PALUM-452257 format. One record per residue (C-alpha): residue number from 1; chain; x, y, z negated. Coordinates in nm, 3 decimals. Each point is the difference from the previous one (the first is absolute). Example, Ala and Ser with C-alpha at 12.3 -4.5 7.8 and 13.67 -1.06 7.14 Angstrom:
BEGIN
<pt 1 "A" <1.230 -0.450 -0.780>>
<pt 2 "A" <0.137 0.344 0.066>>
This chain:
BEGIN
<pt 1 "A" <-9.496 -18.223 -3.786>>
<pt 2 "A" <-0.093 0.351 0.114>>
<pt 3 "A" <0.007 0.280 -0.256>>
<pt 4 "A" <-0.125 0.360 0.036>>
<pt 5 "A" <-0.264 0.141 0.234>>
<pt 6 "A" <0.002 -0.100 0.363>>
<pt 7 "A" <0.124 0.309 0.205>>
<pt 8 "A" <-0.288 0.255 0.094>>
<pt 9 "A" <-0.267 -0.143 -0.232>>
<pt 10 "A" <0.010 0.257 -0.275>>
<pt 11 "A" <0.146 0.344 0.047>>
<pt 12 "A" <-0.071 0.051 0.358>>
<pt 13 "A" <-0.391 -0.092 -0.036>>
<pt 14 "A" <-0.015 0.228 -0.308>>
<pt 15 "A" <0.179 0.306 0.173>>
<pt 16 "A" <-0.221 -0.049 0.304>>
<pt 17 "A" <-0.319 0.040 -0.215>>
<pt 18 "A" <0.148 0.304 -0.163>>
<pt 19 "A" <0.085 0.157 0.325>>
<pt 20 "A" <-0.338 -0.074 0.158>>
<pt 21 "A" <-0.161 0.185 -0.299>>
<pt 22 "A" <0.222 0.307 0.082>>
<pt 23 "A" <0.164 0.000 -0.346>>
<pt 24 "A" <0.342 0.093 -0.092>>
<pt 25 "A" <0.203 -0.006 -0.332>>
<pt 26 "A" <-0.179 -0.314 -0.115>>
<pt 27 "A" <0.113 -0.281 -0.220>>
<pt 28 "A" <-0.194 -0.337 0.024>>
<pt 29 "A" <0.128 -0.286 -0.215>>
<pt 30 "A" <-0.157 -0.347 0.051>>
<pt 31 "A" <0.107 -0.293 -0.218>>
<pt 32 "A" <-0.090 -0.338 0.146>>
<pt 33 "A" <-0.006 -0.293 -0.236>>
<pt 34 "A" <-0.106 -0.271 0.249>>
<pt 35 "A" <0.029 -0.083 0.363>>
<pt 36 "A" <0.341 -0.006 0.187>>
<pt 37 "A" <0.018 -0.286 0.248>>
<pt 38 "A" <-0.339 -0.119 -0.114>>
<pt 39 "A" <-0.172 0.306 0.135>>
<pt 40 "A" <0.217 0.022 0.310>>
<pt 41 "A" <0.106 0.317 0.165>>
<pt 42 "A" <-0.349 0.095 0.116>>
<pt 43 "A" <-0.130 -0.052 -0.357>>
<pt 44 "A" <0.271 0.202 -0.153>>
<pt 45 "A" <-0.056 0.292 0.239>>
<pt 46 "A" <-0.377 -0.014 -0.086>>
<pt 47 "A" <0.068 -0.015 -0.379>>
<pt 48 "A" <0.239 0.301 -0.011>>
<pt 49 "A" <-0.229 0.199 0.244>>
<pt 50 "A" <-0.316 -0.068 -0.197>>
<pt 51 "A" <0.184 0.093 -0.316>>
<pt 52 "A" <0.121 0.314 0.147>>
<pt 53 "A" <-0.332 0.101 0.124>>
<pt 54 "A" <-0.160 -0.075 -0.334>>
<pt 55 "A" <0.265 0.213 -0.182>>
<pt 56 "A" <-0.061 0.291 0.243>>
<pt 57 "A" <-0.380 -0.022 -0.063>>
<pt 58 "A" <0.063 0.039 -0.377>>
<pt 59 "A" <0.276 0.263 0.020>>
<pt 60 "A" <-0.043 0.362 -0.099>>
<pt 61 "A" <0.116 0.209 0.273>>
<pt 62 "A" <0.181 0.334 -0.021>>
<pt 63 "A" <0.056 0.245 0.296>>
<pt 64 "A" <0.293 0.229 -0.025>>
<pt 65 "A" <0.100 0.297 0.204>>
<pt 66 "A" <0.270 0.255 0.000>>
<pt 67 "A" <-0.080 0.272 -0.241>>
<pt 68 "A" <0.154 0.217 -0.255>>
<pt 69 "A" <-0.010 0.103 -0.363>>
<pt 70 "A" <-0.053 0.372 -0.031>>
<pt 71 "A" <-0.039 0.271 -0.282>>
<pt 72 "A" <-0.279 0.244 0.066>>
<pt 73 "A" <-0.040 0.306 -0.212>>
<pt 74 "A" <-0.331 0.159 -0.038>>
<pt 75 "A" <-0.186 0.244 -0.232>>
<pt 76 "A" <-0.237 -0.148 -0.279>>
<pt 77 "A" <-0.312 0.129 0.169>>
<pt 78 "A" <0.067 -0.209 0.326>>
<pt 79 "A" <0.059 -0.324 -0.189>>
<pt 80 "A" <-0.346 -0.148 0.036>>
<pt 81 "A" <-0.030 0.108 0.368>>
<pt 82 "A" <0.337 -0.176 0.082>>
<pt 83 "A" <-0.090 -0.309 -0.210>>
<pt 84 "A" <-0.325 -0.015 0.211>>
<pt 85 "A" <0.202 0.047 0.316>>
<pt 86 "A" <0.246 -0.262 -0.083>>
<pt 87 "A" <-0.269 -0.250 -0.082>>
<pt 88 "A" <-0.165 0.056 0.348>>
<pt 89 "A" <0.339 -0.043 0.172>>
<pt 90 "A" <0.126 -0.301 -0.213>>
<pt 91 "A" <0.287 0.204 -0.129>>
<pt 92 "A" <0.121 -0.152 -0.324>>
<pt 93 "A" <0.102 0.219 -0.302>>
<pt 94 "A" <0.296 -0.174 -0.172>>
<pt 95 "A" <0.069 0.262 -0.265>>
<pt 96 "A" <-0.138 0.329 -0.137>>
<pt 97 "A" <0.196 0.267 -0.169>>
<pt 98 "A" <-0.173 0.307 -0.167>>
<pt 99 "A" <0.212 0.305 -0.067>>
<pt 100 "A" <-0.041 0.348 0.138>>
<pt 101 "A" <-0.155 -0.168 0.315>>
<pt 102 "A" <-0.094 -0.370 0.059>>
<pt 103 "A" <0.260 -0.226 0.177>>
<pt 104 "A" <-0.153 -0.301 0.159>>
<pt 105 "A" <0.234 -0.291 0.120>>
<pt 106 "A" <-0.192 -0.161 0.291>>
<pt 107 "A" <0.064 -0.297 0.226>>
<pt 108 "A" <-0.133 0.050 0.347>>
<pt 109 "A" <0.046 -0.067 0.367>>
<pt 110 "A" <0.212 0.263 0.187>>
<pt 111 "A" <-0.313 0.078 0.220>>
<pt 112 "A" <-0.210 0.070 -0.315>>
<pt 113 "A" <0.259 0.215 -0.146>>
<pt 114 "A" <0.047 0.208 0.315>>
<pt 115 "A" <-0.381 0.033 0.023>>
<pt 116 "A" <-0.020 0.101 -0.366>>
<pt 117 "A" <0.279 0.261 0.000>>
<pt 118 "A" <-0.079 0.148 0.355>>
<pt 119 "A" <-0.378 0.030 -0.063>>
<pt 120 "A" <-0.004 0.098 -0.359>>
<pt 121 "A" <-0.064 0.359 0.103>>
<pt 122 "A" <-0.322 -0.106 0.168>>
<pt 123 "A" <-0.112 -0.180 -0.316>>
<pt 124 "A" <-0.102 0.139 -0.330>>
<pt 125 "A" <0.326 -0.052 -0.182>>
<pt 126 "A" <0.340 0.123 0.025>>
<pt 127 "A" <0.333 -0.186 -0.007>>
<pt 128 "A" <0.274 0.212 -0.189>>
<pt 129 "A" <0.273 -0.227 0.123>>
<pt 130 "A" <0.069 -0.365 0.095>>
<pt 131 "A" <0.310 -0.201 -0.011>>
<pt 132 "A" <0.062 -0.354 0.156>>
<pt 133 "A" <0.177 -0.212 -0.266>>
<pt 134 "A" <0.050 -0.322 0.196>>
<pt 135 "A" <-0.085 -0.183 0.327>>
<pt 136 "A" <-0.159 -0.348 -0.079>>
<pt 137 "A" <-0.252 -0.269 0.107>>
<pt 138 "A" <-0.317 0.064 -0.169>>
<pt 139 "A" <-0.325 -0.213 -0.032>>
<pt 140 "A" <-0.308 0.119 0.193>>
């Protein structure tokens, strides 16, 4: 009596579908309650492939890119202008501290940070200082 899956009928077809979708860092779990030798190798491949396709249709996708967490110090009178700018550029404010000035902790891509810090003189707000706290993958 044969036990387990016939070689090449589960993992390889599932991985092929994931690769064809251009995805990475994906986990797909398929639990099969019936089949085995009754389905045959072709039936098993179809069953696992269809289950994987259906799971990918229902999944929530998150795209991550290299980015950074940065503290940005600004004056109070620039806060609303910068919040508007951040909203336009999809820069996420993680934390706000209010003291002598406002210190915003943001998550953004390196490109957005460079554009923001290099072009702030051309915009209608001023950055007092900024400090990169950590490099990390961020959702976009």
